[in-house]
C-alpha angles and dihedrals in degrees: 000000000000114000110216101189143001092263091057090044095055093042089053088051090053090051089052090054094047114125131175126244094248090053092051092047091069097043120107110260093240091050090048090051091052090047092052091048092051092045091049091051092054092047089050091051090048090049091050092050091051095047093049094046120105096249136125119296088230092056090049091049091051092050093043090054090052092051095046092050098044104034094096091056097057106122094000101077129034107283094212095089094038092050091046090056092047092046090053091052093047093047093046087054093045092241094128 
């Protein structure tokens, strides 16, 4: 897979880190905490890359709303649905 930009790169990294709820249920609490911290860092980098990109204010506002609403769920809920929503926004805006 050829990564075209930093937004696509960090979104691909998030997809690599994606785990399901049943998987996380059996993970040691310390390991889960480290996983959530790493995942949060990658989401923050992705958010930063989007907010510093030369794209429409309205696209940034849409993505910012998504991040504000879903930030507390990173690593708690299954990321499949969250990432699907984010992927739809990024594709609709031609960012990935």
